[in-house]
C-alpha positions as CSV (number, residue, x, y, z in Angstrom):
1,X,140.0,-78.1,89.0
2,X,141.4,-80.2,86.2
3,X,139.3,-83.3,85.3
4,X,142.1,-85.7,86.3
5,X,141.9,-84.4,89.9
6,X,138.5,-85.8,90.4
7,X,139.6,-89.2,89.2
8,X,142.7,-88.9,91.5
9,X,140.5,-88.2,94.5
10,X,138.3,-91.4,93.7
11,X,141.6,-93.4,93.5
12,X,142.8,-91.8,96.7
13,X,139.8,-93.0,98.7
14,X,140.4,-96.5,97.4
15,X,144.2,-96.3,98.2
16,X,143.6,-94.8,101.6
17,X,141.2,-97.6,102.4
18,X,144.0,-100.1,101.9
19,X,146.1,-98.0,104.3
20,X,143.4,-98.2,106.9
21,X,143.5,-102.0,106.5
22,X,147.3,-102.1,107.1
23,X,148.0,-103.4,103.6
24,X,149.7,-100.2,102.6
25,X,151.3,-97.4,104.7
26,X,149.6,-94.0,104.6
27,X,152.5,-92.7,102.7
28,X,152.4,-95.5,100.2
29,X,148.8,-94.8,99.6
30,X,149.3,-91.1,99.1
31,X,152.1,-91.8,96.7
32,X,149.9,-94.1,94.6
33,X,147.2,-91.6,94.1
34,X,149.5,-88.6,93.4
35,X,147.6,-86.0,95.5
36,X,149.0,-83.4,97.8
37,X,148.9,-84.0,101.5
38,X,145.7,-81.9,102.2
39,X,143.8,-83.5,99.4
40,X,144.9,-86.9,100.5
41,X,143.9,-86.2,104.1
42,X,140.4,-85.6,102.9
43,X,140.4,-88.9,101.0
44,X,141.9,-90.6,104.1
45,X,139.0,-89.4,106.2
46,X,136.5,-90.7,103.8
47,X,138.3,-94.1,103.7
48,X,138.2,-94.1,107.5
49,X,134.4,-93.8,107.3
50,X,134.3,-96.8,105.0
51,X,136.7,-98.8,107.2
52,X,134.6,-98.2,110.3
53,X,131.4,-99.2,108.5
54,X,132.9,-102.4,107.1
55,X,134.3,-103.2,110.4
56,X,130.8,-103.3,111.9
57,X,129.6,-105.6,109.1
58,X,132.5,-107.9,108.4
59,X,130.3,-110.7,106.9
60,X,129.1,-108.4,104.1
61,X,132.5,-108.4,102.5
62,X,133.2,-106.7,99.1
63,X,129.6,-105.8,98.3
64,X,129.4,-103.6,101.4
65,X,132.9,-102.1,100.6
66,X,131.6,-100.9,97.3
67,X,128.3,-99.7,98.7
68,X,130.1,-97.6,101.3
69,X,132.8,-96.5,98.7
70,X,130.1,-95.2,96.3
71,X,128.7,-93.0,99.1
72,X,132.0,-91.5,99.9
73,X,133.1,-90.8,96.3
74,X,129.8,-89.6,95.0
75,X,130.6,-86.0,95.0
76,X,133.7,-86.6,93.0
77,X,131.9,-88.8,90.5
78,X,129.3,-86.1,89.9
79,X,132.1,-83.8,88.8
80,X,133.4,-86.5,86.4
81,X,129.9,-86.9,84.9
82,X,126.6,-85.3,85.8
83,X,125.1,-88.6,86.8
84,X,127.7,-89.8,89.2
85,X,129.1,-92.5,86.8
86,X,131.8,-92.1,84.2
C-alpha cells in the first residue's frame, strides 16, 4: 500500500466524523479524503465509534475527541511510522 494511503485513511476518519455530526454529508466527506467507497466505509465505521463515545461524554469536548480519534487511527499511524506518530 502506498504511503499516502495511510495518511488518507487518517484523514478519512476525521472527515467521516464530521459526516456523523451532520456538518458534512457522507459523500462530501468521502470526496474530501479521496478514498474508494470500501476504504471510506471502514473509516466511517471508526468515526461512528468516536461519535458514539463523544455523545456519551459531551462535556469532555475536543480533548476526548482527540483521545478517541487516536485510538481509532493508531493502526494507520503505526504504518506511517513505527511509533504511531509521524
